[in-house]
VEXKOL-74632 format. One record per residue (C-alpha): x, y, z; residue number from 1. Coordinates in pm, whole numbers, plus 50000, padded with zeros to 5 digits. Layout:
# VEXKOL-74632
[[X; Y; Z]; NUM]
...
# end
This chain:
# VEXKOL-74632
[[31712; 09835; 49109]; 1]
[[31800; 09943; 49471]; 2]
[[31823; 09714; 49768]; 3]
[[31677; 09887; 50055]; 4]
[[31871; 09719; 50334]; 5]
[[32141; 09459; 50340]; 6]
[[31972; 09109; 50258]; 7]
[[32223; 08880; 50215]; 8]
[[32254; 08630; 50511]; 9]
[[32475; 08326; 50475]; 10]
[[32283; 08132; 50730]; 11]
[[31893; 08230; 50718]; 12]
[[31640; 08194; 50451]; 13]
[[31583; 08520; 50269]; 14]
[[31219; 08545; 50383]; 15]
[[31185; 08908; 50296]; 16]
[[31416; 08978; 50011]; 17]
[[31395; 09334; 49974]; 18]
[[31428; 09388; 49603]; 19]
[[31164; 09579; 49401]; 20]
[[31141; 09375; 49106]; 21]
[[30915; 09068; 49050]; 22]
[[31181; 08860; 48873]; 23]
[[31425; 08923; 49149]; 24]
[[31193; 08816; 49423]; 25]
[[31109; 08526; 49204]; 26]
[[31447; 08402; 49167]; 27]
[[31590; 08480; 49525]; 28]
[[31326; 08508; 49778]; 29]
[[31335; 08217; 50016]; 30]
[[31647; 08085; 49901]; 31]
[[31964; 08038; 50132]; 32]
[[32304; 08146; 50034]; 33]
[[32481; 07842; 50233]; 34]
[[32330; 07553; 50050]; 35]
[[32460; 07215; 50124]; 36]
[[32783; 07112; 49941]; 37]
[[32785; 07473; 49823]; 38]
[[32524; 07398; 49564]; 39]
[[32388; 07715; 49379]; 40]
[[32036; 07562; 49351]; 41]
[[31803; 07474; 49632]; 42]
[[31830; 07094; 49702]; 43]
[[31545; 06864; 49709]; 44]
[[31543; 06740; 50079]; 45]
[[31367; 06399; 49989]; 46]
[[31281; 06267; 50346]; 47]
[[30981; 06160; 50516]; 48]
[[31113; 06219; 50882]; 49]
[[31401; 06388; 51033]; 50]
[[31662; 06238; 51296]; 51]
[[31756; 06363; 51639]; 52]
[[32082; 06331; 51797]; 53]
[[31945; 06259; 52148]; 54]
[[31629; 06268; 52343]; 55]
[[31771; 06616; 52486]; 56]
[[31749; 06746; 52120]; 57]
[[31407; 06628; 52088]; 58]
[[31297; 06800; 52428]; 59]
[[31477; 07126; 52301]; 60]
[[31312; 07096; 51964]; 61]
[[30952; 07064; 52125]; 62]
[[30990; 07344; 52365]; 63]
[[31117; 07585; 52080]; 64]
[[30825; 07457; 51859]; 65]
[[30568; 07487; 52151]; 66]
[[30680; 07844; 52199]; 67]
[[30616; 07950; 51850]; 68]
[[30980; 08013; 51767]; 69]
[[31083; 07976; 51407]; 70]
[[31428; 07784; 51364]; 71]
[[31580; 07559; 51096]; 72]
[[31475; 07220; 51244]; 73]
[[31190; 06988; 51141]; 74]
[[31030; 06672; 51275]; 75]
[[30806; 06516; 51019]; 76]
[[30747; 06565; 50648]; 77]
[[30382; 06647; 50689]; 78]
[[30477; 06935; 50933]; 79]
[[30736; 07089; 50723]; 80]
[[31030; 07045; 50467]; 81]
[[31301; 07311; 50387]; 82]
[[31260; 07256; 49998]; 83]
[[30886; 07328; 50031]; 84]
[[30916; 07625; 50273]; 85]
[[31194; 07792; 50066]; 86]
[[30934; 07796; 49787]; 87]
[[30646; 07903; 50015]; 88]
[[30855; 08203; 50139]; 89]
[[30934; 08293; 49748]; 90]
[[30560; 08308; 49692]; 91]
[[30471; 08519; 50010]; 92]
[[30739; 08749; 49889]; 93]
[[30581; 08773; 49547]; 94]
[[30231; 08847; 49704]; 95]
[[30353; 09091; 49975]; 96]
[[30193; 08829; 50226]; 97]
[[30336; 08765; 50573]; 98]
[[30348; 08368; 50507]; 99]
[[30231; 08131; 50254]; 100]
[[30158; 07751; 50238]; 101]
[[30181; 07496; 49970]; 102]
[[29953; 07201; 49903]; 103]
[[29937; 06908; 49680]; 104]
[[29690; 07086; 49439]; 105]
[[29487; 07403; 49397]; 106]
[[29161; 07247; 49533]; 107]
[[29369; 07094; 49834]; 108]
[[29471; 07463; 49911]; 109]
[[29087; 07607; 49864]; 110]
[[28945; 07321; 50064]; 111]
[[29189; 07321; 50357]; 112]
[[29161; 07703; 50389]; 113]
[[28786; 07691; 50408]; 114]
[[28775; 07402; 50655]; 115]
[[29007; 07578; 50876]; 116]
[[28797; 07917; 50848]; 117]
[[28456; 07772; 50871]; 118]
[[28260; 07551; 51087]; 119]
[[27905; 07434; 51163]; 120]
[[27643; 07737; 51192]; 121]
[[27874; 07970; 50978]; 122]
[[27804; 08105; 50643]; 123]
[[28024; 08216; 50336]; 124]
[[27937; 08435; 50024]; 125]
[[28078; 08326; 49698]; 126]
[[28063; 08497; 49329]; 127]
[[27864; 08275; 49093]; 128]
[[28143; 08207; 48849]; 129]
[[28383; 08045; 49075]; 130]
[[28587; 07747; 48930]; 131]
[[28336; 07458; 48895]; 132]
[[28497; 07232; 49161]; 133]
[[28517; 07505; 49405]; 134]
[[28144; 07581; 49377]; 135]
[[28081; 07198; 49426]; 136]
[[28278; 07218; 49751]; 137]
[[28102; 07537; 49868]; 138]
[[27748; 07445; 49767]; 139]
[[27741; 07080; 49820]; 140]
[[28017; 06932; 50048]; 141]
[[28028; 07213; 50308]; 142]
[[27658; 07208; 50340]; 143]
[[27669; 06859; 50471]; 144]
[[27851; 06989; 50765]; 145]
[[27621; 07291; 50853]; 146]
[[27800; 07548; 50657]; 147]
[[27570; 07791; 50458]; 148]
[[27658; 07933; 50135]; 149]
[[27509; 08240; 49927]; 150]
[[27602; 08264; 49564]; 151]
[[27574; 08627; 49409]; 152]
[[27642; 08731; 49051]; 153]
[[28000; 08854; 48986]; 154]
[[28007; 09239; 48961]; 155]
[[27687; 09296; 49170]; 156]
[[27828; 09452; 49480]; 157]
[[27482; 09550; 49625]; 158]
[[27393; 09187; 49629]; 159]
[[27735; 09083; 49769]; 160]
[[27685; 09312; 50071]; 161]
[[27322; 09215; 50121]; 162]
[[27418; 08847; 50130]; 163]
[[27617; 08897; 50436]; 164]
[[27471; 08772; 50747]; 165]
[[27585; 08765; 51117]; 166]
[[27732; 08432; 51097]; 167]
[[27898; 08493; 50774]; 168]
[[28279; 08446; 50790]; 169]
[[28417; 08435; 50437]; 170]
[[28364; 08610; 50105]; 171]
[[28533; 08403; 49830]; 172]
[[28582; 08502; 49479]; 173]
[[28815; 08497; 49168]; 174]
[[28980; 08744; 48946]; 175]
[[28991; 08712; 48660]; 176]
[[28736; 08440; 48635]; 177]
[[28700; 08127; 48412]; 178]
[[28607; 08143; 48129]; 179]
[[28494; 08505; 48081]; 180]
[[28772; 08686; 48249]; 181]
[[28547; 08893; 48479]; 182]
[[28753; 09123; 48693]; 183]
[[28654; 09181; 49077]; 184]
[[28683; 09533; 49217]; 185]
[[28925; 09414; 49471]; 186]
[[28952; 09729; 49647]; 187]
[[28583; 09791; 49666]; 188]
[[28533; 09427; 49806]; 189]
[[28799; 09456; 50063]; 190]
[[28654; 09775; 50215]; 191]
[[28303; 09618; 50220]; 192]
[[28459; 09313; 50390]; 193]
[[28646; 09533; 50651]; 194]
[[28319; 09730; 50720]; 195]
[[28129; 09404; 50783]; 196]
[[28403; 09220; 50978]; 197]
[[28419; 08937; 50705]; 198]
[[28724; 08764; 50592]; 199]
[[28808; 08796; 50212]; 200]
[[28977; 08507; 50018]; 201]
[[29054; 08565; 49655]; 202]
[[29165; 08309; 49379]; 203]
[[29409; 08482; 49171]; 204]
[[29540; 08191; 48966]; 205]
[[29475; 08377; 48629]; 206]
[[29618; 08696; 48748]; 207]
[[29951; 08575; 48930]; 208]
[[30118; 08833; 49155]; 209]
[[30294; 08981; 48863]; 210]
[[29953; 09110; 48738]; 211]
[[29794; 09178; 49071]; 212]
[[29870; 09174; 49431]; 213]
[[29541; 09184; 49616]; 214]
[[29692; 09207; 49959]; 215]
[[29780; 09582; 49858]; 216]
[[29416; 09649; 49858]; 217]
[[29340; 09481; 50181]; 218]
[[29256; 09123; 50080]; 219]
[[29307; 08876; 50383]; 220]
[[29402; 08536; 50168]; 221]
[[29513; 08468; 49836]; 222]
[[29480; 08124; 49697]; 223]
[[29645; 07994; 49357]; 224]
[[29642; 07669; 49170]; 225]
[[30025; 07681; 49127]; 226]
[[29963; 07400; 48870]; 227]
[[29898; 07684; 48629]; 228]
[[30116; 07998; 48585]; 229]
[[30330; 07958; 48903]; 230]
[[30460; 07604; 48811]; 231]
[[30442; 07732; 48435]; 232]
[[30533; 07408; 48249]; 233]
[[30239; 07169; 48284]; 234]
[[30456; 06908; 48470]; 235]
[[30334; 06946; 48837]; 236]
[[30012; 06982; 49061]; 237]
[[30041; 07224; 49352]; 238]
[[29843; 07476; 49530]; 239]
[[29946; 07786; 49729]; 240]
[[29773; 08003; 50011]; 241]
[[29925; 08344; 50126]; 242]
[[29808; 08597; 50359]; 243]
[[29803; 08736; 50712]; 244]
[[30036; 08521; 50944]; 245]
[[29753; 08459; 51188]; 246]
[[29533; 08320; 50915]; 247]
[[29798; 08113; 50764]; 248]
[[29912; 07975; 51116]; 249]
[[29522; 07860; 51141]; 250]
[[29531; 07692; 50788]; 251]
[[29865; 07531; 50873]; 252]
[[29728; 07370; 51187]; 253]
[[29453; 07224; 50976]; 254]
[[29700; 07093; 50705]; 255]
[[29878; 06903; 50970]; 256]
[[29562; 06705; 51028]; 257]
[[29416; 06686; 50690]; 258]
[[29762; 06611; 50524]; 259]
[[29736; 06773; 50190]; 260]
[[30087; 06872; 50179]; 261]
[[30309; 06925; 49861]; 262]
[[30609; 06663; 49815]; 263]
[[30962; 06797; 49796]; 264]
[[30995; 06701; 49426]; 265]
[[30705; 06904; 49307]; 266]
[[30801; 07199; 49521]; 267]
[[31146; 07178; 49363]; 268]
[[30975; 07187; 49017]; 269]
[[30755; 07473; 49124]; 270]
[[31041; 07685; 49271]; 271]
[[31223; 07639; 48934]; 272]
[[30905; 07738; 48733]; 273]
[[30861; 08058; 48972]; 274]
[[31208; 08184; 48843]; 275]
[[31080; 08267; 48506]; 276]
[[30726; 08370; 48616]; 277]
[[30752; 08750; 48548]; 278]
[[30919; 08688; 48200]; 279]
[[30660; 08431; 48106]; 280]
[[30361; 08639; 48233]; 281]
[[30455; 08981; 48077]; 282]
[[30509; 08781; 47734]; 283]
[[30180; 08632; 47776]; 284]
[[30019; 08955; 47857]; 285]
[[30155; 09112; 47541]; 286]
[[30054; 08805; 47336]; 287]
[[29704; 08801; 47487]; 288]
[[29653; 09154; 47394]; 289]
[[29755; 09104; 47042]; 290]
[[29546; 08787; 46987]; 291]
[[29233; 08939; 47139]; 292]
[[29254; 09235; 46917]; 293]
[[29291; 09021; 46623]; 294]
[[29007; 08804; 46708]; 295]
[[28786; 09107; 46775]; 296]
[[28840; 09223; 46436]; 297]
[[28772; 08882; 46261]; 298]
[[28428; 08829; 46083]; 299]
[[28383; 08479; 46200]; 300]
[[28429; 08570; 46560]; 301]
[[28107; 08685; 46729]; 302]
[[28256; 08808; 47052]; 303]
[[28576; 08814; 47255]; 304]
[[28612; 08833; 47617]; 305]
[[28949; 08996; 47737]; 306]
[[29006; 09238; 48017]; 307]
[[29246; 09448; 47799]; 308]
[[28968; 09521; 47545]; 309]
[[28755; 09815; 47576]; 310]
[[28455; 09592; 47506]; 311]
[[28511; 09388; 47804]; 312]
[[28257; 09472; 48091]; 313]
[[28527; 09498; 48363]; 314]
[[28794; 09685; 48131]; 315]
[[28779; 09984; 48345]; 316]
[[28828; 09790; 48660]; 317]
[[29120; 09583; 48518]; 318]
[[29287; 09893; 48383]; 319]
[[29273; 10045; 48740]; 320]
[[29409; 09748; 48940]; 321]
[[29594; 09536; 48708]; 322]
[[29941; 09562; 48560]; 323]
[[29866; 09335; 48283]; 324]
[[29551; 09138; 48141]; 325]
[[29691; 08787; 48122]; 326]
[[29733; 08500; 47862]; 327]
[[29371; 08371; 47836]; 328]
[[29146; 08474; 47548]; 329]
[[28785; 08360; 47546]; 330]
[[28559; 08388; 47231]; 331]
[[28270; 08255; 47057]; 332]
[[28286; 08165; 46675]; 333]
[[28010; 08166; 46419]; 334]
[[27803; 07835; 46416]; 335]
[[27740; 07566; 46683]; 336]
[[27900; 07268; 46886]; 337]
[[28019; 07072; 46569]; 338]
[[28159; 07362; 46373]; 339]
[[28349; 07499; 46672]; 340]
[[28489; 07159; 46741]; 341]
[[28609; 07144; 46380]; 342]
[[28769; 07483; 46411]; 343]
[[28948; 07360; 46702]; 344]
[[29067; 07054; 46527]; 345]
[[29211; 07270; 46262]; 346]
[[29436; 07461; 46510]; 347]
[[29811; 07345; 46483]; 348]
[[29987; 07502; 46765]; 349]
[[29773; 07450; 47070]; 350]
[[29699; 07142; 47229]; 351]
[[29349; 07046; 47291]; 352]
[[29329; 06995; 47661]; 353]
[[29193; 07168; 47987]; 354]
[[29444; 07373; 48222]; 355]
[[29642; 07693; 48147]; 356]
[[29939; 07890; 48243]; 357]
[[30228; 07694; 48095]; 358]
[[30482; 07736; 47817]; 359]
[[30257; 07541; 47561]; 360]
[[29939; 07702; 47420]; 361]
[[29626; 07506; 47526]; 362]
[[29276; 07521; 47371]; 363]
[[28951; 07393; 47482]; 364]
[[28566; 07410; 47408]; 365]
[[28408; 07429; 47769]; 366]
[[28073; 07282; 47634]; 367]
[[28248; 06956; 47547]; 368]
[[28536; 06947; 47817]; 369]
[[28403; 07079; 48157]; 370]
[[28035; 07086; 48086]; 371]
[[27958; 06804; 47868]; 372]
[[27747; 06645; 48146]; 373]
[[27494; 06908; 48111]; 374]
[[27232; 06970; 47818]; 375]
[[27259; 07261; 47576]; 376]
[[26989; 07432; 47760]; 377]
[[27155; 07390; 48101]; 378]
[[27475; 07502; 47968]; 379]
[[27317; 07807; 47822]; 380]
[[27145; 07888; 48144]; 381]
[[27482; 07928; 48314]; 382]
[[27642; 08112; 48031]; 383]
[[27816; 07832; 47859]; 384]
[[27767; 07875; 47491]; 385]
[[27842; 07539; 47255]; 386]
[[28051; 07775; 47023]; 387]
[[28257; 07912; 47335]; 388]
[[28635; 07855; 47298]; 389]
[[28897; 07927; 47575]; 390]
[[29237; 07973; 47430]; 391]
[[29522; 07979; 47690]; 392]
[[29835; 08133; 47537]; 393]
[[30180; 07965; 47603]; 394]
[[30505; 08143; 47526]; 395]
[[30493; 08079; 47146]; 396]
[[30533; 08402; 46914]; 397]
[[30202; 08573; 46881]; 398]
[[30249; 08614; 46505]; 399]
[[30259; 08246; 46475]; 400]
[[29958; 08209; 46700]; 401]
[[29761; 08458; 46496]; 402]
[[29876; 08274; 46186]; 403]
[[29732; 07950; 46298]; 404]
[[29402; 08112; 46411]; 405]
[[29386; 08281; 46078]; 406]
[[29400; 07944; 45888]; 407]
[[29166; 07760; 46115]; 408]
[[28899; 08038; 46111]; 409]
[[28930; 08036; 45723]; 410]
[[28837; 07666; 45723]; 411]
[[28547; 07748; 45969]; 412]
[[28411; 08033; 45768]; 413]
# end
């Protein structure tokens, strides 16, 4: 690894740590060398407000703040915190973004960003397999406030462009998607949006910046449920938005009003999790490929969805733009709702619960967990089969996971 310029400052955060490697940025970007008490690790600055020495000190702060100057001073916890900002700078460095913001959850990141960018009379376009709660916000909640939304099939780029209107402000999609791991042609969508003068916002929670950095293709904003891979240990809720400085500033102003900020304690946990991000994701990439290939060859498994398989509809796109294909494998097993549930109950390594991206493997039957409120016909209409399984790999040894799948599938045969 070569450092392109001297990067160690004793007094300033490393907002642009110029190392080439993901792991180096994940450990060092955003950190200070002169931490309080000569500590090695970024401290948790657990305070709701910040004290000033005098009224003159307050006036100086306000003048510098109003002038847009960046400096090491804070006023109130909702407007900034050094623990939170250090981690935000690390995520910005990983994404290759100008700046990043942290939120109390992934949904807080999504909703705050959209509320900042949209208003009555505007319109947005989304792909049809966004996260369920995101779809509820865009299709139902925003409609109450005069924001229109068009839904187009994932992968239908002609429909995507046709849906754009003069009042369209944002195109929102995910890659890979949940649960079928559809992969967006990021470069194509970014070029389309630029041509039509529309902003692009992409949820890359499943990809992480280790596998995909969409800003390199021209995407304007990246959003993460940092609860998942970025945190990596199933012990925090957090969200992140990264992107162009002008857009992040617009969202930050909205955040100060809406208040969905991340706590210093959870920012500390997120920063700690980020340090092992590249190691975890690369292991999960390798495990995901091995497990997907094993499942695709098993007689009890009907179909496997994994971008690293040639059978996946977006395999070519994934190969062209992703460094790895992730740690989530979705598949259908022979049988129906009850027999699939019995198969999952036979598994010994994964926990049966929603979420993904952490050190422990998790497994879920979407028909029973996320879509239980719908009838079988309604689930089938939106592509959620009763025998669908989503397996989110942790960092266990892939040989042990495959052995566990083998015994559970044998019982389901």
